[in-house]
MARPA-725262 format. One record per residue: x negated, y negated, z negated of N, C-alpha, C, O in turn; residue in one letter. Coordinates in steps of 0.2 Angstrom, whole numbers, plus 5000, padded with zeros to 4 digits. Example, Ala and Ser with C-alpha at 12.3 -4.5 7.8 and 13.67 -1.06 7.14 Angstrom:
! MARPA-725262
493450284961493850224961493450164961492950174958A
493650114965493250054964493650004961493349944960S
END
This chain:
! MARPA-725262
450948075148451548085152451748165152452248185151M
451148205151451248275151451648295145452048345145G
451548265139451848275133452648255133453048285131M
452748195136453348165136453848185141454448175141S
453648235146454148255151454748295147455248305150L
454548325141455048365138455448335133455948365130L
455248265131455548235125456248225125456548225120S
456648225131457348205131457748275131458348265129A
457448335132457848395132457648455128457948505128F
457048445125456748505121457248535116457248595117L
457548495112457948535107458648565111458848615108P
458748535116459348565120459148625123459548675124I
458548625126458248685129458248745124458348805125F
457948725118457948775112458548805110458648865109A
459148755110459748785108460048835113460448875111K
459848825120460048875125459748945124460048995125K
459148935121458749005120459049035113459049095113L
459248995108459449025102459848965098459548915097D
460448975096460848925093460748915086461048865083P
460248955083460148945076459848875074459248855077S
460148835070459848765068459148775066458748725067E
458948825061458348825059457748835064457248805064V
457948885069457448895074457448835079456848825081L
457948795080457948735084457448685081457048655084I
457548675074457148635070456348655071455948615071G
456248725070455548745071455248735077454648725077L
455648725083455348715089454948645089454348635091V
455248595085454948535084454448535079453848505079S
454548565073454148575067453448615069452948595066S
453548665074452948695076452348655078451748675077A
452548605081452048555083451548535078450948515079W
451748545072451348515066451148565061450648555057Y
451448625061451248675056450448695056450148695051I
450148715062449448725061448948665059448448675057P
449248605061448848545059448848535052448348495050R
449248565048449248545041448548575038448348545033L
448248625041447648655039447048635043446448655041F
447148595048446548585052446348505053445848495055T
446848465051446748395052446148365048445648335051E
446148375041445648355037444948385039444448345039M
444848445039444148475041443948445048443348435049P
444448435053444148415059443948345059443548325063S
444348305055444048235054443348225051442948185053G
443248275046442548275043442048295048441448275049M
442248345052441748375058441648315063441048315065L
442148275065442048225069441548175067441148145070S
441548155060441048115057440348145057439948105058D
440348205057439648235057439348255064438848235065R
439848275068439548295075439748255081439648275087F
440148205079440348165085441048175087441348235086G
441348135091442148135093442248175099442748215100R
441748185104441848215111442048285110442448305114R
441648325106441848395106442548415104442848455107R
442748375099443448395097443948375102444448405102L
443748315105444248295110444348345116444848355118L
443748365118443748415124444148485121444548505125V
443948505115444348565113445048555112445448595113I
445248495110445948475109446348485115446948505115G
446048455121446448455127446448525130446948545133L
445948565129445948635131446448675127446848715131G
446548665121447048705117447748675119448248715120L
447848615121448448585123448748615130449248635131S
448248625134448348655141448648725140449048755143A
448248765135448448835134449148835131449648875133I
449348795126449948795123450548775128451048805128G
450348725133450848705138451048765142451648775144A
450548805144450648865149451048915145451448955148F
450948925138451348975134452048955134452548995135I
452148885134452848865134453148875141453748895141C
452848865146453048885152453248955153453848965156L
452949005150453149075150453649095145453849155145S
453949045141454449065136455149085138455449045142A
455349145137455949165138456349175131456949195132N
456049165126456349175119456149115115455649085117T
456449095110456349035106455649045102455349005101I
455549115100454949125096454249115100453849085098Q
454349125107453749115111453649035112453149015113V
454249005113454248925113453948895107453548845108L
454148925101453848895095453048905095452748865092I
452848975097452148985097451748935102451248905100L
452048925108451748875113451648805110451148775110G
452248785107452248715104451748715098451448655097R
451648765094451148765089450448755091450048705089A
450248795096449548785099449448715103448948685103I
450048695106449948635110449848575105449448535106W
450248575099450248525094449548525091449248465090G
449248585090448548585087448048545091447648505089L
448048565098447648525102447748455103447248415103G
448448435103448548365103448248325097448048275098A
448348365091448048335085447248315086447048265083S
446948365088446148355089446048295094445648255093F
446448295099446348235104446548175101446148125102F
447048165098447248095095446848075089446648015089F
446648125085446148105080445548075083445248025080M
445248115088444548095091444648025094444247985093S
445148025098445247965102445347895098445047845099S
445747905092445847855088445147835084444947775084S
444747885082444147865079443647835084443247785082A
443647855090443247825095443347745095442947705095L
444047725095444247655096443947625090443747565090I
444047655084443847615078443047615078442847565075F
442747655081441947655081441747595086441247565085D
442147595091441847545097442047475095441747425099L
442447455091442647385090442647365083442847405078F
442447305081442447285074443147265072443647265077K
443247255066443947245063444347185066444947195067S
443947135068444347075070444647085077445047045079S
444447135081444647155088444947215088445247235094R
445047255083445247325083445947325084446147375087R
446347275082447047285083447247275090447647315093G
446947235094447147225101446847285105447147305110R
446247315103445947365106446447425105446547465110A
446647445099447047505098447747495101448047535104L
447947425101448647415104448647425112449047455115G
448047405115447947415122447947495124448247515128T
447547525120447447605121448147635120448347675124F
448547615115449147655114449647635119450147675121Q
449647565121450147545127450047585133450447615136A
449347595135449247645141449447715140449747745144I
449447735134449647805132450447805133450647855135E
450747755130451547755131451747745137452347755139F
451347715142451547705149451647775152452147785156I
451247825150451347895152452047915149452347955153G
452147905143452747925140453347895144453847925145S
453347825145453847795149454047825155454647835157L
453447845159453547875166453847945165454247975169I
453547985160453748055159454448075157454748125160G
454748035153455348055150455948055155456348105155A
456048005160456548015164456348065170456848095172P
455748065172455548115177455748185174456048225178I
455548205168455748265165456448285164456748335166G
456848235162457548245162457948255168458348295169S
457748215173458048225180457848285183458148315187F
457248305182456948375185457348425182457548475185M
457448425175457748475171458548485174458748535175A
458848425175459548425178459548455185460048485187S
459048435189459048455196458748525198459048555202A
458248545194457848605196457848655190457848715192F
457948635184457948685178457348665174456848625176G
457348695168456848675163456148695164455648665163Y
456048755167455448785168455048745173454448745172K
455348715178454948675182454648615179454048595181E
454948595174454748535170454048555166453548525166V
454148615163453548645159452948655164452448635162F
453048675170452548685175452148625176451548615177F
452548565178452248505179451848475173451248455174L
452148485167451848465161451148505160450648475158S
451148565161450548605161449948585165449448575164S
450148565172449648545176449348475174448748465175L
449748435171449548365169449048375163448548335163L
449248415159448748425153448148465155447548445153I
448148505160447548535163447148485166446448485165L
447448445170447048385173446648345168446048325169S
446948325162446648285157446048325154445548295152S
446148395153445548435150444948425155444448415153F
445048435162444548435167444248365167443648365167L
444648315166444348245166443848235160443348205161I
444048265154443648255148443048295149442548275146S
443048355153442448395153441848355158441248355156I
442048325163441648285168441448215166441048185169V
441848185161441748115160441048095157440848125152S
440748055161440048025159440147975153439647975149R
440647945153440747895148440747925141440547905136G
441147985141441248015134440548045132440348045126L
440148075137439448095135439048045133438648055128R
439047985136438647925133438847905126438347895122M
439447895125439647885118439447935113439247915108V
439547995115439348055110438548055109438348065103H
438148035114437448035113437147975109436647975106A
437547915110437247855108437547815102437347765100E
438147845100438547805095438147805089438047855086N
438047745086437647745080438047755073437847755068P
438747755074439147765069439147835066439447845060K
438847885069438947955067438547955060437947935060R
438947985055438647985049438348055047438448105051A
437848055043437548125041438048165037437948225038E
438448135034438948175030439548135029439548065030T
440148165028440748125027440948125020441048185017S
441048065017441148065010441948065008442248015008Y
442148135008442848145008443248115002443748095003F
442848114996443148084990443348014991443747984987S
443047974995443147904996443747884999444047834997E
444147935002444747915006445347965003445847965007V
445247994998445848034995446347984992446147934989L
446948004993447447964990447447964982447348014979P
447547904979447547894972447747824970447847784974S
447947814964448147754961447547694962447747644963F
446947724962446347674963446347654970446047594971K
446547694975446547674982447247664984447547694989R
447647614981448347604982448447594990448947614993R
447947554993448147535000448147595004448547605008G
447647635004447547695008448247745006448447775011L
448347745000448947794998449547765001449947805004T
449747705001450347675004450247685012450847695015V
449747685015449647695022449847775023450147785028V
449547815019449747885020450447895019450747935023Y
450747865014451547865014451847845020452347875022S
451647795023451947765029451847825035452347835038Y
451247855035451147905040451647965039451947985044S
451747985033452248035032452948015034453348055037F
453147965032453847945033453947925040454547935042S
453547895043453647875050453647935055454147935059R
453247985053453348055057453948095055454248125059M
454148085049454748125046455348095050455748135052L
455348035052455948005055455848015063456348025066I
455248005065455148015073455248085075455648095080T
455048135071455148205073455848225071456148265075A
456148205065456748225063457348195067457848225069G
457248125067457848085070457748085078458148105081I
457248045080457148035087457048095091457348095096S
456648145088456448205092456948255092456948305096G
457348265087457848315086458548295085458948325089T
458748255080459448245079459748195085460348205087V
459348145087459648095092459848135098460448115100F
459448175101459648205108460248245107460748245111P
460348285101460848325100461548285098462048295101L
461448225095461948185093462248155099462948155100Y
461848125104462148085110462348135115462848115119V
462148195115462348245120462948285118463448275122N
462948305112463548345109464148305106464748315108F
463948255103464448215099464748155104465348145104N
464248125108464548075112464648095120464848055124L
464448155121464548175128464048145133464248145139G
463448125132463048095136462548145139462248175135I
462548155146462148205149461348195148461148135146P
461048245149460348255148459948195152459448165149V
460148185158459748145162459748065160459248035160E
460348055157460447985154460047985147459847925145L
460048035144459648035137458948015139458647975135I
458648045145457948025146457847955148457347925147G
458347915150458347845151458247805145457847765144V
458647835140458647795133457947805130457747765127I
457647865131457047875128456547835132456047815129V
456547825138456147785142456147705140455647675139S
456747685139456847615137456647605130456247555129I
456647655126456347655119455547655120455247615116R
455347685124454647695125454347625128453847605126T
454747595132454647525135454547475129454047435129L
454947485124454947435118454247445114453947405112G
454147515114453447535110452847505114452447475111I
452847505121452347485125452247405123451647385122I
452747375124452747295123452547275116452047235115I
452747315111452547295104451847315102451547285099A
451647375105450947395104450447345106449947325103T
450547315112450147265115450147205111449647175109L
450747175110450847115106450647115099450347075096I
450847165095450747175088449947185087449747165082S
449547215091448847215090448547155090448147145085G
448747105094448447035094448647005088448346965085Y
449347005087449646965081449346995074449146945070V
449247055074448947075067448147065067447947055061S
447847055072447147025072447146955069446646935066D
447646915071447646845069447946835062447646795058I
448546865061448946845055448846905050449146895044F
448546955051448447015046448947065048449447055051G
448847125045449247185047449847195043450347215046R
449847165037450447175032451047145035451547175035K
451047085037451647055039451947085045452547095045P
451547115050451747155056452147215053452647235055V
451847255048452047315045452747305042453247345043V
452847245038453447235035454047215040454547235039I
453847175045454347155050454547225054455147235055L
454147265055454247325059454647365055455147395058G
454547375049454947425045455647395044456147435045T
455747335043456447305042456847315049457347335049A
456447305054456747305061457047375062457547385065F
456547425061456747495062457347515058457747555060Q
457347495052457947515047458547485050459047525050S
458647425053459247405055459447445062460047455062I
458947465065459047495072459347565070459847595073C
459147595065459347665063460047665061460447705063L
460247615057460947605055461447585061461947605061Y
461147545066461547525071461747585076462247575079A
461347635076461547695080462147725078462547755083Y
462347715072463047745070463547695071464147715069T
463447635074463947585074464147585081464647545083A
463947625086464147615093464147685096463747725095T
464647695101464647755105464547745112464547785116S
464447675114464347665121463647675123463147665119S
463547695130462947705132462447645133461847645131Y
462747585135462447525135462147505128461647475127E
462647515123462447495116461847535114461347515111G
461847605116461247645114460647625117460047625115L
460647605124460047575127459747515124459147515123L
460247475122459947415119459647425112459047395110A
459947465108459647485101459047525102458547515098I
459047575107458447605108457847565110457247575108G
457947515114457347465116457147425110456547425108F
457647405105457347365099457047415094456547395091F
457247475094456947525089456247535092455747545088E
456147545099455447555101455047495100454447505098G
455247435100454847375097454647385090454047375089L
455147405086454947415079454447465078453947455074S
454547525081454047575081453347565083452847585081R
453347525089452647495091452347455087451747455086G
452647415083452347365078452047405073451447395071M
452447455070452147505065451547545067451047555064L
451647575073451147625076450447595076449947625073L
450347525079449747495079449447475073448947485071T
449847435069449747405063449547445057449047435053S
449847505056449747555051449047585053448647595048I
448947605059448247635061447647585059447147615057M
447747525061447247485060447147465053446547455051V
447647465049447647455042447247505039446747495035L
447347565041446947625039446247615040445847625035L
446047595046445247585048444947525043444347525042S
445447475041445147425037445047445030444547425027D
445447495027445347515021444747565020444447575015F
444747615025444247665025443547645027443447615032A
443047675022442347655024442147685031442347745033P
441647655035441547685042441247755041441447795046P
440847775036440547835036441047895035440947955036R
441647875032442147925031442847915035443347935033S
442747875040443347855044443747915047444347925048R
443247965049443548025052443948065047444548095049G
443648075041444048105036444648065034445148105032A
444648005034445247965032445847975038446447985036A
445647975044446047995049446348065049446948075050I
445948105046446148175045446748185040447248215041G
446648145034447148145029447748115031448248135030I
447648055035448248015038448648065042449248065042Y
448348095046448648145051448948205048449448235050R
448648225042448948275038449648255035450148295035T
449648205032450248175030450748165035451348185034F
450548145041450948145047451248205049451848215051M
450848265049451048325051451548355046451948395047D
451448335039451948365034452648335036453148365035I
452648265038453248235040453548265046454148275046G
453148285051453348315057453548385056454048405060G
453348415051453548485050454248485046454648525048L
454248445041454848445037455448405040456048425039T
455348355044455848305047456348345051456948335049G
456148385056456648415060457148465056457748455057P
456848505052457248545048457748505043458348525042I
457448465040457848425035458348385038458948395035L
458248345043458748305046459248345050459848325051F
459048405053459548435057460048475052460648485054I
459848495046460248515041460748465038461348475038I
460448405037460948345035461448335041462048315039L
461148335047461648315052462248375053462748355054F
462048435052462548485052463048485047463648495047D
462748475041463148475035463548405033464148405030K
463248355034463448285032463648235037463948185036M
463448255044463648215049463148165051462648155047G
463248125057462748085059462648025055462048005054A
463147985053463047925049462647935043462147895042S
462747985039462348005033461648015035461247995031F
461548055040460848075042460448005044459947995042T
460747965048460347905050460247855044459747825044F
460747845040460747805034460147835029459847795026I
460147895029459547925024458947905027458447895023S
458847915034458147895037458047815035457447805034A
458547775036458447705035458247695027457747645026M
458447725023458247725016457547745014457247715010L
457347795018456647815017456147755020455647745016V
456347725025455947665027455947615022455447585021L
456547595020456547535015456147555009455847505006L
456047615007455647635001454947615003454547594998L
454747635009454047625011453947545011453347515009N
454447505013454347435014454247405007453847365006L
454547435002454447414994453747424992453447384989A
453447484994452847504992452247454996451847434992L
452447435002451947395006451947325003451347295003M
452447305000452447234997451947234991451747174989L
451847284988451347284982450647294984450247284979T
450447294990449747304992449447244995449747204998V
448847234993448447174995447947205001447647255000R
448047175006447647205012447047155014447047095013T
446547195017445947155019446147125026446447155030P
445747075028445947045035445347055039445447085045R
444747035038444147045042443547065038443347025034N
443347125039442747155035442147135038441547145035L
442147095044441547075047441047135050440447125051G
441347185051441047245053440947245060441347235064E
440347265063440147275070440347335072440347385069K
440647335079440747405082440247425086439647385087G
440247485089439747515093439547465099438947455101F
440147435103439947395109439547335107439147305110S
439747305101439447245099438747255097438247215098E
438647315093437947335091437447345097436947315098T
437747375103437347385109437147315112436547305114K
437647275112437447205115436947165111436547135114L
436947175105436547135100435847165100435347135097S
END
């Protein structure tokens, strides 16, 4: 919730601080810049020393970054705060995802991760409209203040949590070392390589189109006010919540690949549809269906990663996965805002659609495992 309070208006706020397209893009990209150099080593460290330490550090850094954004009167300070905040968020999400993979065996991992992500996106669903209406009524700084308090609360909860301490002390999955070479992208590991490609492309479009171009397009080109953009973001998040819950169960039963293919095709259609309507109701409907498609991909791709990666190197695999994601998040806002400025909205959205279709073609070439018979932490303790 604390992260999503800003999602509907962040590029608009950045444009008010400085109209430079490159700096506006950097506000979104800064979320990913430091993570390029820390995701892989942090994944290996979590394999070696456990997930809790990095989770707590991540939430602490997120709180610091949020308070820096609160004090920003120039776009450069906003970029710095976003960079520190993004670094902390990467530690948190890497550790929390690895915990889910450790706790549940492959045949139940889809529904477990889907439930976790759905709860996470409920916070996003609540946050986006609250943030947009607060920005309209009180100003942008008040939204940053509320966001800072929420992130700080998360940090304090992680410090005192007995459950996190128990898992850290007793998790039998912790490896003596992380075999990094087992999860590097290569032609021999085509499944993992395609998953990494999906990670890059998904975040390229999420950060570049959804997080940067879309708010500018509907606000400046279509004249839709900030508070109504927040409603579109929330409707899209509602679609993500529904899809993460359902697709997790479906992928456990029918496999990950069909869900990934369907979600990719569905999102491609939605990206094209954004250019075919200028009505607010039409944007709401498309946003909901795009959310469904993104939720299908979000859960299934992550669980597919856990199926391909050996348990002893799972943290390292998540680190590589998130590094590809960070590269997409770094380049997406700058690339797509330049395309939007030079070539227009239709060309920009269609370009994103073609990127997705290329990944769909790659996924069709991959043979995927279904159930590795692996026990998770909870099943091991029960037995």
